[in-house]
C-alpha positions in Angstrom: 99.5 162.0 74.1 99.5 159.7 77.2 98.6 162.6 79.5 95.6 163.5 77.3 94.5 159.9 77.2 94.7 159.6 81.0 92.7 162.8 81.4 90.1 161.5 79.1 89.9 158.2 81.0 89.2 160.2 84.2 86.3 161.9 82.5 84.5 158.6 81.5 81.4 157.3 83.1 81.0 153.7 84.2 79.7 152.3 80.9 82.4 154.1 78.8 85.1 152.9 81.2 83.9 149.3 80.9 84.3 149.6 77.2 87.8 150.9 77.5 88.7 148.1 79.8 87.4 145.5 77.4 89.4 147.1 74.6 92.5 147.0 76.6 92.0 143.3 77.5 91.4 142.5 73.8 94.5 144.3 72.8 96.6 142.6 75.5 95.4 139.2 74.3 96.3 140.1 70.7 99.8 141.0 71.7 100.2 137.8 73.7 99.2 135.8 70.7 101.3 137.7 68.2 104.4 137.5 70.4 103.9 133.8 71.2 103.5 132.9 67.5 106.6 134.8 66.5 108.7 132.3 68.6 109.9 128.8 67.6 110.5 125.7 69.6 114.2 125.7 70.6 114.5 129.6 70.8 116.3 131.0 73.8 114.2 133.5 75.8 114.3 135.4 79.0 111.5 136.7 81.3 111.0 138.1 84.7 110.0 135.4 87.1 108.5 135.5 90.6 110.4 137.7 93.0 111.8 139.8 90.1 114.5 137.3 89.0 115.4 137.2 85.4 114.9 133.6 84.2 116.5 132.3 81.0 115.4 129.2 79.2 114.4 127.4 76.0 111.0 127.3 74.3 109.6 123.8 74.5 106.0 124.3 73.3 104.0 127.2 71.7 100.4 127.4 72.7 97.8 130.0 71.5 99.0 132.8 73.6 101.3 131.2 76.2 104.7 129.6 75.7 106.0 126.7 77.7 109.6 127.6 78.7 112.1 125.2 80.3 114.4 127.3 82.4 118.2 126.7 82.7 117.4 125.7 86.3 115.2 122.9 85.1 111.7 124.2 86.0 108.9 124.8 83.4 106.9 127.9 83.2 103.8 128.9 81.1 104.6 132.5 80.1 102.5 134.9 78.1 104.1 135.6 74.8 104.5 139.3 75.4 106.5 138.7 78.6 109.2 136.9 76.7 112.4 138.4 75.3 114.2 136.4 72.7 118.0 136.2 73.4 120.8 135.1 71.2 122.0 131.5 71.4 125.1 131.3 73.5 128.1 129.8 71.8 130.4 127.4 73.6 
């Protein structure tokens, strides 16, 4: 299916391509919102930070489509909801 979809994209004119791009942006925003709203303050999450490093941290605030995460190293990041992976709480 993906190959057919990609072939169809290459056959689009500029107006049709612009419509597809807008649809992709809308869907991406929907996913960010859905994923952000599925989390709760205090949840443990991980995400890929700058430089490709995996950051782990705790959800501090949930916004409309971004989540404020305080990492284990003490920094704070605004991360799109769909970029976060919920992890199990570590037991001591």
